[in-house]
N, C-alpha and C positions, 0 to 999 in steps of 0.2 A: 604812533608817537610823533610822526612827522606832521600830523594835522594839528595846527595851532587853533583851529576853530571847529572842533567836532560838534555834531548836532546833539549828541547825548553822551553820557558816560559809557565807557566800555564795560560790559557786563558779561562775564564768563561763568559757566557752570560746569565743573569738572566732575565726571561720574565714573565710578568703578569700585571694585572691592578694595578693602584695606590692603596697603602694601603695593599697589600697582603704579604709584608715582604721582599722585595728585598733589601732595604737599611738596614733592620734589619739583614739579612743574611750577607751582606757585613761587617757590624759592628762586627758580631760574628767572622767572619774569621779574621778580623784585631785584635780583642781582644785575639785571640788564637795564634797569631804570635808575636805581639808586646806588650811589657809590658804596654805601654801607649795607646794601642788600636788605635782608630781613631785620637787621639791627637798626635800620634807618628809623628816625622818629616819625617819618611820613608813612610807614607801613603799620597797619593796625590789624591785629588778629583777634577774632572773637571765637571762643569755644563755648558752645551752649551749656555744657555741664558745669563750666566754671563761671561764666558771665551771666547766664540766664537759667539758674538751676530750678527755680520754684515757679510752677504754673500759676500760683496765686499772686505772683508779683509781675505778671506780664505788663500791666499798664505802667508800672514803674520802669521796667526794662525799656519799654517803648520810648518813654520820655528821655531816659538816659541815652538811648541810641540816637535819637534825634539830636540831642545836644552835642554828643561826641562827634557825629559826622559833620554837623554844621561848624563846630569849633575847628576841627582839623582841616576841613576844606577851606575855611577862611584863612587859615595859616599857610596852607599849601594846596593850590588848585589841583595839583597832580597827586593827591593823596591816594593811597591804595588801602582797600578794606578787604580782608580775607575772612570769610565766615566758614569755619571748619564744621564738619559733622552736621550738615544741614538736615540729614535724616533724623537727627536726635533733637532738633530744635522744636519748641512748642509751636504748633500751628497758629498762624495769624500774627506772630510776632514780626516776622521779616517784612510783612506788608507795610509796616510803618515807614519804611525807607522808600516806598514807591515814588513819592514826589521827587526824590533826588535822582531817580533813574529816568525820569521823563525827559521830554525835549524842551523843557523850559530854558529860556535864556538865563534868567536869574530867579531865585526865590529869596525874598527878603534881602535883596542886594547881593546875594552870593550866587555865583555860577558853579554848578557841579559838573559841567560838561567834560572837564578834563580828568575827573576822578575815575578810578578803576575799582570795580567791585568783582571779587572772585568768590564763588561759592564752591565748596567741596562736599561731595555726598556719595554715600554708598548706594543710593537709589539707582536702580537700573543695572546693578551688577549682574543679576541673573540673566537679563536680556543680552547684555554684552557678552557674557560667557557663552551663552547658547549660540549666538551669531558667530562667534569665533570658532566654536566647536563645529558648527555646520560647515563653515569654510574648510576646516581641517578634514572633515569626513568627505567632502567633495574634492579633496586634493588641491584646493586653491590656497594661495598664499594669504596669510592674514593681512598683509600689506595692501591687498586688493579691496579690503573693507573701506567703504567710503563713509564720510560723515553723514550723508543723507540716508545711509542704510540703518542708522541707529538714532539719529537726532530726534525724530518725532516720538519714537518709543521712550526715549529718556525723558522728554518733557512730559509725556502722559503719565509715565511711572511716578515721577516726582509730584505731579499735580494730584494724582489719585491716592497715593499712599500716605499713611499718617506720618507727618514730619513737618519740617519747616516750610516746605513748598506746598503743603496740602491746600488745595483750592486757592492757591495764591494768585493775586492779581498781577504779580510780576510775570507769571507765565501766561495768564489769561489775556493780558494786555501786550504780550510779545515784547517785554522789556529786557529779556535775556537775549543777548546777541548770538551766543553760541552755546549749545549743549555738547560738550566734548567727551567722548567715551575713552576710557583707559582700559585697554584690553588686558586680560589675565596673562600673567607671566608664565612662560614655559621654562624648561630646564636651562636652555641656552641663555635666556634673559637673566636668570638667577646667577649664572656664571659671570655674566657681565656686571651685575650688581656687586657681587663679592669683590671682583677685581677693582672696580671703581671705588668701593668703600675702603679697600686696603690702600689704594693710592692716595685717597683723600686723607687718610690717617698716617701718612708718611711711611707706609709699609710697602715692601716690594711685592707687587702682585704675583701670586703663586697659583698656577692652574691646578695643582694637586690639592691645595687648601680649598680653592673654589669648588672643585669637584666634590670633595668630602662634605662641604657645607650644603651644596645643592642636593646631593643624594640623601641627606639626612632629613630633608623637608618632606612634607606631605603633599601629594599630588592628587588631583581629582579631575573630572568625576570618574566613578567606577563605570566600566572597567578600563577606560582609556588611560586615566591618570596622566593627563597632558599638562594641566595647569597647576601651578604652585598655590596651595590653599592660603599660605601666609604671605605670599608676595615677598617683598624684600624687607619687611619690617623687623624680622627677628634675626637677621644675619649678623649684625654687628657683634653681639656677644659670642655667637658661634664661631666667628673668625678667631677670636682670642683663645678659644678652646683648642683650636687645631694648630696654632702657630707655636 
């Protein structure tokens, strides 16, 4: 953010199973850039099942996406675009934004270099979980896992699996700056999630409530049962059940 003349837009791809914090991380980024956070008119979220539901309309979606990105970056050079559920997007659609992610100074008089693109995907979740489990079995802290331990696997997984990044030129041309893994949550992380959620909703964090919520969730894989299968996505309603 301190670079007033970046060579290209910042492009992040966040990977991990549902409930591991990808949307939370995207929200934190937005809140640290825009005073209104996710409510800012400069933050634009795309959900494939809502915005691009029909495979027969891909060419129409491409044209709309082109127009929306150009219009919004023209209005605000530091616009943020968040593409959720990339693994559910129609293959080939996202490649239409490739020119905006390149190192061009300007396209049709508009510079996209200060824009931010964030992709969220479940792709690579299995690889991430297996790597985390391997560290656990070896008696090593998960904090020792480095980005380079998973980044190549994540890019290959997204590139080869059916989904928005399937055979995508965004990956093939190395336009994604970072593939970031979100590790599966353990019991202790769920406790932290519950406490943080209670605080965010004006409730006094209660370790007994947090413990009850955490213990009610499903953990995998068998027989270790280390990682919470649902992550933190289902905890909100469960909190109100126990308070």
